[in-house]
C-alpha positions in Angstrom: -46.4 64.8 41.0 -42.6 64.6 40.2 -39.7 67.0 39.5 -40.6 70.5 38.3 -37.1 71.1 36.8 -35.6 69.2 33.9 -32.7 69.7 31.6 -33.4 70.4 28.0 -33.9 67.2 26.0 -34.2 65.1 29.2 -37.4 63.3 30.3 -39.2 63.1 33.6 -42.1 60.9 35.0 -45.2 62.6 36.4 -47.8 60.8 38.6 -50.5 61.7 41.1 -49.9 61.2 44.8 -53.3 59.7 45.5 -55.4 58.0 42.9 -59.2 58.1 43.8 -60.9 57.9 40.3 -60.4 58.1 36.6 -57.5 60.3 35.4 -57.2 62.6 32.4 -53.8 64.4 31.7 -53.4 67.5 29.6 -51.6 65.2 27.1 -54.9 63.2 26.8 -53.3 60.3 28.5 -55.5 58.4 31.0 -52.6 56.4 32.5 -51.5 56.7 36.1 -47.9 57.8 35.2 -46.8 59.7 32.1 -43.4 60.5 30.6 -42.7 64.1 29.6 -39.9 65.4 27.4 -40.3 69.3 27.6 -38.7 71.4 24.9 -39.3 74.6 27.0 -41.0 75.7 30.2 -44.4 73.9 30.2 -47.7 73.7 32.2 -49.0 70.1 32.8 -52.5 69.6 34.3 -54.4 66.5 35.6 -58.2 65.9 36.2 -59.5 63.0 38.4 -63.2 61.9 38.2 -64.4 60.2 41.3 -68.0 59.0 40.9 -69.0 62.1 39.1 -66.9 64.5 41.2 -63.9 65.9 39.3 -60.7 67.3 40.9 -57.9 69.2 39.1 -54.1 69.8 39.7 -51.3 71.4 37.6 -47.4 71.7 37.6 -45.1 74.1 35.8 -42.0 72.3 34.3 -38.9 74.5 34.0 -36.6 73.4 31.1 -33.0 74.2 31.8 -30.3 74.6 29.1 -27.4 72.1 29.2 -23.9 73.4 29.2 -22.2 73.7 25.7 -18.9 71.7 26.0 -16.1 72.1 23.5 -12.7 70.3 23.2 -9.8 72.2 21.7 -6.7 70.2 20.4 -4.8 69.3 17.2 -6.8 66.5 15.6 -3.8 65.2 13.6 -0.8 63.7 15.4 2.0 61.2 14.8 1.8 57.7 16.3 3.2 57.7 19.8 3.0 61.5 20.3 1.3 63.0 23.3 -1.8 65.2 22.6 -3.0 67.9 25.1 -6.9 68.0 25.2 -8.6 71.1 26.7 -12.3 71.1 27.6 -14.3 74.4 28.0 -18.0 75.4 28.7 -18.8 73.6 32.0 -18.0 73.7 35.7 -16.3 70.3 35.9 -15.6 67.4 33.5 -15.5 63.6 33.2 -13.3 62.1 30.5 -13.8 58.5 29.3 -10.4 57.8 30.8 -11.8 58.7 34.2 -9.9 62.0 34.5 -11.8 65.0 35.9 -9.4 67.9 34.9 -10.4 70.3 32.1 -7.0 69.5 30.5 -5.7 66.0 29.9 -2.9 64.3 28.0 -3.4 61.4 25.6 -0.7 59.2 23.9 -2.1 58.3 20.4 -1.1 55.1 18.5 -4.1 54.7 16.2 -7.1 56.8 15.0 -9.3 57.4 18.1 -12.5 59.3 19.2 -12.2 60.9 22.7 -15.4 61.9 24.5 -15.8 64.3 27.5 -18.9 65.1 29.6 -19.2 68.6 31.1 -21.4 69.4 34.2 -22.9 72.6 35.7 -25.2 72.8 38.7 -28.1 71.0 37.0 -27.3 69.7 33.6 -24.5 68.2 31.5 -23.3 68.3 27.9 -21.0 66.2 25.7 -18.3 66.9 23.2 -15.9 64.6 21.3 -12.9 64.9 19.1 -11.6 62.4 16.4 -7.8 62.1 16.3 -6.2 61.1 13.0 -2.9 59.3 13.9 -0.3 59.2 11.2 2.2 56.4 11.3 5.9 57.1 12.1 8.3 56.1 9.3 9.6 52.5 9.5 13.1 52.9 8.3 14.7 49.9 6.6 18.4 49.4 6.0 20.0 47.6 2.9 23.7 47.0 2.5 26.5 45.2 4.3 26.8 46.4 8.0 29.7 44.0 8.6 32.9 44.7 6.5 36.5 43.6 6.4 39.6 45.7 7.0 40.5 47.7 4.0 37.1 47.5 2.4 34.0 49.8 2.2 30.2 49.5 2.2 27.2 51.5 0.9 24.1 51.7 3.2 20.8 52.6 1.6 17.7 53.6 3.6 14.0 53.2 2.7 10.7 53.8 4.4 10.7 57.7 4.6 10.7 60.8 2.4 13.6 62.6 4.1 16.7 61.5 6.0 19.2 63.3 8.3 22.4 61.4 9.0 24.6 61.9 12.1 27.1 63.8 9.9 24.3 66.0 8.5 24.0 64.3 5.2 20.4 64.1 3.8 20.7 61.5 1.0 19.2 58.1 1.5 22.5 56.5 0.5 25.8 56.9 2.4 29.2 55.2 2.2 31.4 53.9 5.1 35.1 52.9 5.0 36.5 50.2 7.2 38.1 51.2 10.5 36.9 50.9 14.0 33.3 49.9 14.7 30.9 52.9 14.0 27.4 53.8 15.1 25.5 56.6 13.2 22.0 57.7 14.1 19.8 58.6 11.2 16.4 60.3 11.3 13.6 59.5 8.8 10.7 61.9 8.1 7.4 60.9 6.5 4.3 63.1 6.3 5.6 65.2 9.1 6.3 62.3 11.4 9.8 61.2 12.2 11.7 58.2 13.8 15.3 57.5 14.4 17.5 54.4 13.8 21.0 53.5 14.7 23.2 52.2 11.8 26.0 50.0 13.3 29.0 49.3 11.0 31.2 46.5 12.3 34.8 46.1 10.9 36.3 42.6 11.1 40.0 41.7 11.1 41.2 39.9 8.0 42.5 36.4 9.0 46.2 35.8 8.7 46.3 32.6 6.6 49.7 30.7 7.0 50.9 27.3 5.8 53.2 25.4 8.2 55.3 22.7 6.6 58.5 21.9 4.6 59.1 23.5 1.2 61.1 20.4 0.0 59.6 16.9 0.0 60.1 13.5 -1.6 58.1 12.3 -4.5 55.0 10.2 -3.6 55.8 10.4 0.1 52.9 11.8 2.2 54.0 15.0 4.1 52.1 16.8 6.8 51.1 20.5 6.4 49.2 22.5 9.0 47.2 25.8 9.0 48.0 28.5 11.6 44.8 30.4 12.6 41.4 30.1 14.3 39.1 30.4 11.3 37.8 28.0 8.7 40.2 26.6 6.1 40.1 25.5 2.5 43.1 23.8 1.0 43.8 23.6 -2.8 43.5 19.9 -2.3 39.9 20.3 -1.4 40.4 19.4 2.3 38.7 21.5 5.0 40.8 20.1 7.9 43.4 22.0 9.9 46.1 19.5 9.0 46.5 17.5 5.8 48.8 14.9 4.3 50.1 16.1 1.0 51.6 13.9 -1.8 53.3 15.3 -5.0 55.2 13.8 -7.8 56.8 17.1 -9.1 57.4 20.7 -8.0 54.0 22.4 -7.2 52.3 25.2 -5.3 50.1 24.5 -2.3 47.3 27.1 -1.4 45.5 27.7 1.9 42.4 30.0 2.2 41.3 31.0 5.8 37.9 32.7 6.5 36.2 33.9 9.6 32.7 33.9 8.1 33.0 37.3 6.4 36.6 38.0 5.6 39.2 35.6 4.0 42.9 35.5 3.2 45.0 33.1 1.1 48.6 31.9 1.6 50.7 29.8 -0.8 53.9 27.7 -0.5 56.1 26.6 -3.4 57.2 23.0 -2.8 60.2 21.4 -4.4 59.7 17.7 -5.0 62.8 15.5 -5.0 62.6 12.1 -6.8 62.6 9.1 -4.5 65.3 6.5 -5.4 64.2 3.6 -7.7 65.9 0.8 -5.8 65.9 -2.8 -7.0 67.2 -6.0 -5.5 68.5 -9.0 -7.6 69.0 -12.5 -6.2 68.3 -16.1 -6.8 64.9 -16.2 -5.1 64.6 -20.0 -4.9 67.4 -22.2 -3.4 67.7 -25.6 -1.9 68.0 -26.3 1.7 71.6 -25.6 2.9 72.6 -23.3 0.0 73.7 -19.6 0.2 72.2 -16.6 -1.7 73.9 -13.3 -2.9 71.6 -10.3 -2.6 72.6 -7.2 -4.7 70.9 -3.8 -4.4 71.1 -1.0 -7.0 69.6 2.4 -7.9 70.6 4.6 -4.9 73.6 6.2 -3.1 73.3 4.3 0.2 71.6 1.1 1.6 70.6 -0.3 4.9 69.7 -4.0 5.0 67.5 -5.8 7.5 70.6 -7.7 8.7 72.2 -4.3 9.6 74.6 -4.4 6.6 75.2 -1.1 4.7 76.9 -2.7 1.6 75.2 -2.8 -1.8 75.4 -6.7 -1.7 75.2 -9.3 1.1 75.6 -13.1 1.2 73.0 -14.9 3.3 72.2 -18.6 4.3 68.5 -18.9 4.8 67.2 -22.0 6.5 63.5 -21.2 5.7 61.5 -18.9 3.5 62.8 -15.4 4.4 62.0 -11.8 3.5 65.1 -9.5 3.3 64.5 -5.7 3.4 66.7 -2.9 2.2 66.2 0.9 2.6 67.8 3.0 -0.2 68.7 6.7 0.2 69.3 9.4 -2.4 68.9 13.2 -2.0 67.5 12.7 1.6 64.7 10.6 0.1 64.2 7.0 1.0 62.7 4.0 -0.7 62.2 0.5 0.7 62.4 -2.7 -1.3 62.4 -6.3 -0.3 63.0 -9.8 -1.8 61.6 -13.1 -0.7 64.0 -16.1 -0.7 62.2 -19.4 -0.9 64.1 -22.2 0.6 63.1 -25.5 -1.1 63.4 -28.7 1.0 65.5 -31.6 -0.2 63.3 -34.5 -1.5 61.9 -36.7 1.3 62.4 -40.0 -0.6 62.1 -43.7 0.0 63.3 -46.8 -2.0 61.4 -50.1 -1.9 62.7 -53.4 -3.3 62.3 -57.2 -3.5 64.5 -58.6 -0.7 65.9 -61.1 -3.1 65.4 -62.4 -6.7 65.4 -65.7 -8.4 68.0 -66.4 -11.0 66.7 -65.3 -14.4 63.5 -63.8 -12.9 62.6 -60.1 -12.9 62.9 -57.9 -9.8 61.6 -54.3 -9.3 63.0 -51.4 -7.3 60.6 -48.6 -6.4 61.8 -45.0 -5.7 59.3 -42.3 -4.4 59.4 -38.8 -2.9 60.7 -36.9 -5.9 59.6 -35.4 -9.3 62.4 -37.0 -11.4 64.5 -40.2 -11.1 67.9 -41.3 -12.6 69.0 -44.9 -12.1 72.6 -46.0 -12.5 71.7 -47.7 -15.8 70.2 -44.4 -17.1 66.6 -45.5 -16.6 64.4 -42.5 -15.6 61.2 -44.1 -14.3 60.5 -44.3 -10.5 60.2 -48.1 -10.9 63.2 -50.1 -12.2 62.7 -53.7 -13.6 65.9 -55.9 -13.7 66.8 -59.5 -14.4 69.7 -60.2 -12.0 71.9 -63.3 -12.2 74.1 -62.4 -9.2 74.0 -60.2 -6.0 74.5 -56.5 -6.8 74.0 -52.7 -5.7 71.7 -50.4 -7.6 72.0 -46.5 -7.4 69.3 -43.8 -8.0 69.3 -39.9 -7.9 65.9 -38.5 -6.8 65.1 -34.8 -7.8 62.3 -32.5 -6.6 62.3 -29.0 -8.2 65.9 -27.9 -8.3 66.9 -30.1 -5.4 68.1 -33.7 -5.6 69.6 -36.6 -3.4 71.4 -39.9 -4.4 71.1 -43.3 -2.6 71.5 -47.1 -3.3 70.0 -50.6 -2.5 71.5 -54.2 -2.4 69.6 -57.2 -4.1 70.4 -61.0 -3.4 69.7 -63.7 -6.2 68.4 -67.3 -5.5 67.8 -70.6 -7.8 64.3 -71.6 -9.1 62.6 -75.2 -8.8 62.1 -77.9 -11.7 58.3 -78.7 -12.3 56.0 -81.2 -14.4 52.1 -81.4 -14.8 50.1 -84.6 -15.7 46.3 -85.0 -16.6 43.8 -85.0 -19.6 44.1 -82.5 -22.5 40.3 -82.5 -23.4 36.8 -82.8 -21.6 33.1 -82.2 -22.3 31.7 -78.8 -21.7 30.8 -78.6 -18.0 32.6 -81.8 -16.9 35.4 -82.0 -14.3 39.1 -82.3 -15.2 41.9 -83.3 -12.8 45.6 -82.0 -13.2 48.5 -83.0 -10.9 51.8 -81.1 -10.5 55.2 -82.4 -9.1 58.4 -80.6 -8.0 58.7 -77.8 -5.4 57.2 -77.4 -1.9 54.1 -75.3 -2.4 51.6 -74.7 -5.2 49.2 -72.0 -6.3 46.9 -72.7 -9.3 45.3 -70.0 -11.4 41.8 -71.1 -10.3 42.8 -70.6 -6.6 43.6 -74.2 -5.6 46.8 -74.6 -3.5 47.0 -78.5 -3.7 49.3 -80.4 -6.0 46.1 -82.0 -7.5 43.6 -79.6 -9.0 40.1 -80.6 -10.1 37.9 -78.0 -12.0 34.8 -77.7 -14.2 35.5 -77.0 -17.8 33.3 -74.7 -19.8 35.7 -73.6 -22.5 39.2 -74.2 -23.8 41.2 -73.3 -20.7 44.9 -73.0 -19.8 45.7 -73.6 -16.1 48.7 -72.0 -14.5 50.4 -73.1 -11.4 53.1 -71.4 -9.4 55.4 -73.8 -7.8 57.8 -72.5 -5.0 60.7 -73.7 -3.0 62.2 -71.9 0.0 63.0 -68.7 -2.0 62.0 -69.0 -5.7 59.1 -70.0 -7.7 58.2 -70.9 -11.3 55.0 -70.9 -13.3 54.0 -73.8 -15.5 50.8 -74.3 -17.6 48.5 -77.0 -18.9 46.0 -76.4 -21.7 42.6 -78.3 -21.8 40.3 -78.4 -24.9 36.6 -78.6 -24.2 34.1 -80.6 -26.3 31.1 -78.2 -27.0 27.7 -79.2 -25.7 24.7 -79.2 -28.0 23.3 -75.6 -28.5 19.8 -74.7 -29.5 18.2 -71.3 -30.1 14.5 -71.2 -29.1 12.5 -68.7 -31.1 8.9 -67.7 -30.5 7.0 -65.2 -28.3 7.4 -66.4 -24.7 5.0 -63.7 -23.5 1.5 -64.1 -24.9 -2.0 -63.0 -24.1 -4.6 -65.3 -22.6 -6.3 -67.5 -25.3 -3.4 -67.0 -27.8 -1.5 -70.0 -29.3 2.1 -70.5 -28.1 4.6 -71.6 -30.8 8.3 -72.3 -30.0 10.9 -73.3 -32.7 14.3 -74.9 -31.8 17.3 -74.6 -34.1 21.0 -74.8 -33.6 24.0 -77.2 -33.2 22.5 -80.4 -31.8 21.6 -83.9 -33.0 18.1 -84.2 -31.5 15.7 -82.5 -29.0 13.2 -83.8 -26.5 10.4 -81.4 -25.4 9.7 -83.2 -22.1 6.1 -84.5 -21.9 5.2 -82.7 -25.2 7.1 -83.6 -28.4 10.4 -84.5 -30.0 9.9 -82.2 -33.0 11.8 -79.0 -33.4 8.5 -77.0 -33.3 6.2 -77.0 -30.3 2.6 -75.5 -30.5 0.0 -75.3 -27.7 -2.6 -73.0 -26.0 -1.5 -72.6 -22.4 -4.1 -71.9 -19.7 -1.5 -70.0 -17.6 2.2 -69.4 -17.1 4.5 -72.5 -18.0 8.0 -73.6 -17.5 8.7 -76.0 -20.5 11.8 -78.2 -20.1 13.8 -79.7 -23.1 16.9 -81.9 -23.6 19.5 -81.5 -26.4 21.7 -84.4 -27.6 25.1 -84.0 -29.5 27.5 -87.0 -29.5 28.5 -88.0 -26.0 27.3 -84.7 -24.5 23.8 -83.6 -23.4 22.2 -80.5 -22.0 18.9 -79.8 -20.3 17.3 -76.4 -20.3 13.8 -74.8 -20.1 11.7 -72.0 -21.5 9.6 -69.8 -19.2 6.3 -68.8 -20.9 4.3 -65.9 -19.4 0.5 -65.7 -20.2 -0.7 -62.1 -19.7 -4.3 -61.4 -18.8 -6.6 -59.3 -21.1 -7.1 -55.7 -20.0 -10.3 -55.0 -17.9 -12.3 -52.0 -18.9 -15.6 -50.3 -17.7 -17.4 -47.6 -19.6 -18.8 -44.4 -18.0 -20.1 -41.0 -19.1 -23.1 -39.0 -20.4 -25.5 -41.5 -22.1 -28.2 -38.8 -22.6 -27.5 -35.3 -23.8 -29.3 -32.4 -25.3 -28.9 -31.6 -29.0 -26.0 -29.3 -29.6 -24.3 -30.0 -26.2 -21.2 -32.0 -25.3 -21.0 -35.4 -23.8 -18.1 -36.6 -21.7 -17.5 -40.3 -21.9 -14.6 -42.4 -20.7 -13.2 -45.8 -19.8 -12.0 -47.0 -16.4 -8.9 -49.2 -16.4 -5.2 -48.8 -16.9 -3.6 -49.1 -20.3 -3.7 -47.3 -23.7 -6.9 -46.4 -25.5 -8.0 -46.0 -29.1 -11.5 -44.6 -29.6 -13.6 -44.9 -32.8 -13.1 -41.1 -33.0 -9.4 -41.6 -33.2 -8.7 -40.2 -29.7 -6.2 -42.0 -27.5 -7.3 -40.4 -24.2 -9.1 -42.3 -21.4 -11.8 -39.6 -21.3 -13.1 -37.7 -24.4 -15.7 -35.1 -25.2 -18.1 -35.7 -28.1 -20.9 -33.6 -29.7 -23.0 -36.1 -31.7 -25.9 -34.7 -33.8 -27.8 -38.0 -33.5 -27.7 -40.9 -31.1 -24.4 -42.8 -31.6 -22.4 -45.8 -30.4 -18.7 -45.0 -29.4 -16.1 -47.9 -29.3 -12.8 -48.0 -27.5 -10.0 -50.5 -27.8 -8.0 -50.9 -24.5 -4.4 -52.1 -24.6 -2.3 -53.0 -21.6 1.5 -53.0 -21.1 1.7 -56.5 -22.7 -0.1 -55.3 -25.9 -3.2 -57.4 -24.9 -6.4 -55.7 -26.1 -10.1 -55.7 -25.3 -13.0 -53.9 -27.0 -15.9 -52.0 -25.3 -18.6 -49.5 -26.3 -21.0 -46.9 -24.9 -24.3 -45.6 -26.4 -24.9 -41.8 -26.3 -28.6 -40.8 -26.9 -29.2 -37.2 -28.3 -32.4 -35.5 -27.2 -34.0 -32.7 -29.2 -33.7 -29.1 -27.8 -36.6 -27.4 -26.0 -37.7 -23.7 -26.4 -38.7 -22.1 -23.1 -41.6 -19.6 -23.2 -43.6 -17.6 -20.6 -47.2 -16.4 -21.2 -49.3 -14.3 -18.9 -49.9 -10.7 -17.6 -47.2 -8.4 -18.7 -48.6 -5.3 -17.0 -50.5 -4.9 -13.7 -51.4 -2.2 -11.2 -49.7 -1.9 -7.9 -51.2 -4.5 -5.5 -52.7 -6.6 -8.3 -51.6 -10.2 -9.1 -50.0 -11.3 -12.3 -50.4 -14.9 -13.5 -47.5 -16.4 -15.5 -47.3 -19.9 -17.1 -44.1 -21.6 -18.4 -44.1 -23.7 -21.6 -43.4 -26.5 -22.5 -43.7 -29.3 -19.9 -40.7 -30.1 -17.8 -39.2 -29.2 -14.5 -39.3 -25.5 -13.6 -37.0 -23.1 -11.6 -38.4 -19.6 -11.4 -36.3 -16.6 -10.3 -38.6 -16.3 -7.2 -37.8 -19.9 -6.2 -41.0 -21.5 -7.4 -40.9 -24.9 -9.1 -44.5 -24.9 -10.4 -45.4 -24.5 -14.0 -47.7 -21.5 -13.1 -46.8 -18.8 -10.6 -48.7 -15.8 -9.2 -46.7 -12.7 -8.3 -47.7 -9.3 -6.7 -44.4 -7.3 -7.2 -44.0 -3.8 -5.6 -42.2 -2.6 -8.8 -41.6 -3.7 -12.4 -39.7 -7.0 -12.5 -38.1 -9.4 -15.0 -39.3 -12.9 -14.2 -36.9 -15.7 -15.3 -37.6 -19.4 -15.6 -35.3 -22.3 -16.4 -37.2 -25.3 -17.9 -35.5 -28.7 -17.8 -36.7 -31.8 -19.6 -34.5 -34.8 -19.3 -31.1 -33.7 -20.6 -32.2 -30.3 -22.2 -32.9 -27.0 -20.5 -33.6 -23.5 -21.7 -34.0 -20.1 -20.0 -36.3 -17.2 -20.8 -37.1 -13.8 -19.2 -40.6 -12.2 -19.1 -40.9 -8.6 -18.0 -43.9 -7.7 -15.8 -44.5 -3.9 -15.6 -46.1 -2.6 -12.4 -48.0 0.7 -12.6 -48.7 2.7 -9.4 -52.3 3.6 -8.5 -52.8 7.3 -9.0 -52.5 9.4 -5.8 -55.7 11.4 -5.5 -54.9 14.0 -2.9 -58.3 15.7 -2.3 -57.6 19.3 -1.2 -60.0 22.2 -0.2 -62.0 23.4 2.9 -64.3 20.7 4.2 -65.8 22.8 7.0 -68.0 25.5 5.6 -70.5 28.1 6.8 -74.1 28.4 5.3 -73.8 30.2 2.1 -70.1 29.3 1.4 -69.1 27.8 -1.9 -67.6 24.3 -1.8 -64.4 23.9 -3.9 -62.4 20.6 -4.0 -59.5 19.6 -6.3 -57.4 16.5 -6.9 -54.0 15.6 -8.3 -53.4 15.4 -12.1 -54.7 12.2 -13.7 -56.1 11.0 -17.0 -59.9 11.2 -16.0 -62.0 12.1 -13.0 -65.6 11.0 -11.8 -67.1 12.7 -8.8 -70.0 11.2 -6.8 -72.5 13.7 -8.5 -71.3 12.8 -12.0 -68.9 15.8 -12.4 -65.8 14.9 -14.5 -63.6 18.0 -13.9 -60.4 18.0 -11.8 -61.8 21.0 -9.9 -65.1 20.3 -8.2 -67.5 23.3 -7.5 -70.8 23.3 -5.6 -72.7 26.4 -4.7 -75.2 24.7 -2.4 -73.2 22.2 -0.4 -74.7 20.0 2.3 -73.3 17.9 5.1 -72.1 14.5 3.7 -69.4 12.6 1.9 -68.1 13.7 -1.5 -66.2 11.0 -3.4 -64.1 10.9 -6.6 -62.6 8.1 -8.8 -59.5 9.0 -10.9 -57.8 7.0 -13.6 -54.1 7.1 -14.7 -52.9 4.7 -17.3 -54.2 1.2 -16.5 -54.9 2.0 -12.9 -57.6 3.8 -10.9 -58.3 4.7 -7.3 -61.1 6.3 -5.2 -61.2 8.6 -2.2 -63.7 10.8 -0.4 -64.0 13.6 2.2 -66.8 14.5 4.6 -68.0 18.1 4.3 -69.7 19.9 7.2 -71.9 23.0 6.5 -72.4 25.0 9.7 -75.4 27.5 10.2 -74.6 31.2 10.6 -74.7 32.5 14.2 -77.5 35.0 15.4 -77.8 37.5 18.3 -80.9 39.1 19.9 -80.7 42.1 22.2 -83.1 42.1 25.2 -83.3 45.5 27.0 -85.5 48.5 27.9 -85.7 51.0 25.1 -86.5 54.0 27.5 -84.6 55.2 30.6 -84.0 58.4 32.6 -81.0 60.6 31.9 -78.1 59.5 34.1 -79.5 56.0 34.7 -77.6 52.8 34.0 -79.2 50.1 31.7 -78.5 46.4 31.8 -78.5 45.0 28.2 -78.8 41.2 27.6 -77.8 39.4 24.4 -78.9 35.9 23.4 -76.9 34.0 20.8 -77.4 30.9 18.5 -74.6 29.0 17.0 -71.3 27.4 18.3 -69.9 29.1 21.4 -67.8 31.0 22.3 -68.7 34.1 20.3 -66.9 37.3 19.5 -68.8 40.5 18.5 -68.8 44.3 18.6 -71.5 46.5 20.0 -71.7 49.8 18.2 -73.5 52.9 19.6 -74.3 54.9 16.4 -73.7 58.3 18.1 -70.8 57.3 20.3 -68.9 54.9 18.1 -67.7 51.5 19.2 -68.9 50.9 22.7 -67.0 47.7 23.5 -65.9 44.3 22.1 -66.6 41.0 23.9 -66.0 37.3 23.7 -68.8 35.4 25.4 -70.5 32.0 25.7 -74.2 31.5 24.9 -75.4 34.8 26.3 -74.1 37.9 28.2 -75.2 40.9 30.1 -73.5 44.4 29.7 -74.0 47.7 31.5 -74.6 50.9 29.4 -75.2 54.5 30.5 -76.6 56.5 27.5 -77.0 60.3 28.0 -79.2 60.8 24.9 -81.2 58.9 22.3 -78.9 56.1 21.2 -79.1 53.0 18.9 -77.1 49.9 19.8 -76.1 47.4 17.1 -74.4 43.9 17.5 -71.8 43.7 14.6 -69.1 41.4 13.4 -70.6 38.3 15.2 -68.2 35.3 14.8 -68.8 31.9 16.5 -66.4 29.1 17.3 -66.8 27.6 13.7 -65.6 30.9 12.3 -69.0 31.6 10.8 -69.6 35.3 10.8 -72.5 37.7 10.6 -71.7 41.4 10.0 -74.9 42.8 11.6 -76.8 40.5 14.0 -79.3 42.8 15.9 
């Protein structure tokens, strides 16, 4: 049947070895296996009924006490300490660390619970201990742990309540004086726990700052100074380099600070500054080629010239622009100066001349290459004009800058020829005149002729000159001719006219008579030309005549074409214009080719077009003004969802609806409220109007309630909120009630606002189920009885059979009928109760 020994508080399973019938345990359980938790020694029995025959068995359970295990140890330790745990009360032990000894060690770092299990021969027990771990003090140091030689530091501790220094001091603050590196261990104590910390004091050597460089320098002369050492440097000049170039103008002190990151030292040097000599060189800095120059230096004790001379003055002969240097010395300080000697070249001159001159004629000598000139006769221009009568030399001095040169030329003098001219002394204007010259060998007239006979056209009083030459010399003679004026006329009148205009030309002036060829001999000529003309006329005056012509241009009239809006709506603008080039003047006063007008009535507009020749033409355009229209929409302004609204636009015209229709009447079925717009156009006028159509949703009925009922149930239906309700039986309430419902449709119509909707549900009323028991009502004691039950209703069925003396006999789920076995031992009444069919129709007592 199972173990007969169990530890106190433990459980054990009991079961028979061979099951041959129905079981009954002393615990009233009828299961094959039971679980027992004995609190003391207990007797457990079992009966087994095998077809009326009953057998018994029993078992005594012995409940053993578990060992009482205890752990002894200090329950409060410092973090990192080792705790000795000692277990007692059992034969052997198992710690959660896996150790089996009664005594174990545990290193604690945080609060912990330690469990041990103790065992004897049969049972086990547990004990645990909770360790509270106190933190060790976390000692913190504040203060300089690195100091320089000759200084001290104060170290302050925090993080503990008590302190013990290596020298026995107990304050949290201690001082150290520089020396060798020192390490001092300090212990901190907090809440009984302690920790140690080494305080290391490091002493650094102070750097030996030293300036290397001269203590005497020259003014304004850069001098190098260096820093001796391996640290970082800072000069009083602001430089951080090891070496600097220092410039001073008077005695001063130079400072150097050296640091190794913690310690620093400063050195200084007094510097005596000697003035540098103020040397100057005087000389004539601009000389002519081939001249010498004296250079004189002053302002110092000694000198060194670039030509190696050490005198204070030197004489030089430069052949080109040259820089001469001198180094001056005074008090061991040196200064350099220089002077530039510019060597100016002599003038590069030339003298041009006539190779000979004729007696009594002028001759010219030309000098060039200089800035100034001085001839032997005192004349100072570059060109000298002379009238020689005999061969002679002529001298000139040519200067450029400060340099000059003198030279001379020789001029030879020849005799000139004797000349005479013959010919007329007057001719008519525009006629030829012939002149003839004699004497000499060659001729050159002022009009270009080179013959002795010269023929030329005369247009004005003219003087002719002729140059007559022999082998060497020439002479100019002249002959004057007086011209007889030709008749002159001034033609007045407009020679550029417009087509169809009258041309009038008037002649006036110095003439005797006029002949308008093919037209008239009067001074005034008038005609209407059909096109451009070239009119010729002849003027007469004494023996002279002249023929001329007048060119007359006949300009075409400007061509124009009108365009624009000839039909507009009242109150709108019309754009009208004229095609064609030129200037414009409208009857409105505008001068544009295209204008915008806003007439209130139909109007003619005129425009005068002028071309570049001031020829004009007149044109017009008629603008008709149409009365405005007033757009209007009539029709359904509110409909129910799914209905159709009929809208009509007024007045007549062309239509453009917002839904794309172009008909006068539209039908719409919108899903939601909408603004319908129409644009009505009639000829030049249009207008727009908007008509709102409001769409109301049909009410949502939403019939709710049970539609499958059992006979005798109450029918209750309800719908959503609306304005009114009408059920199929005439009821007008939102909640529909019917105490005698029947199978069929139940419908309702609801209204909300302008709209209504209907809905219906089908209600099913099921009959209640029945049950009839068929069985013998008398049997012998100990006999079995077969009971039959017949049902009506929707299968399957659930029910309960109650035996009034024995309580509930059993509960079934069956189809249309069933058979059950019963074994009553005395008078008994059986009742079918709680009968429920598949439609959930129920009958509390059926049979």
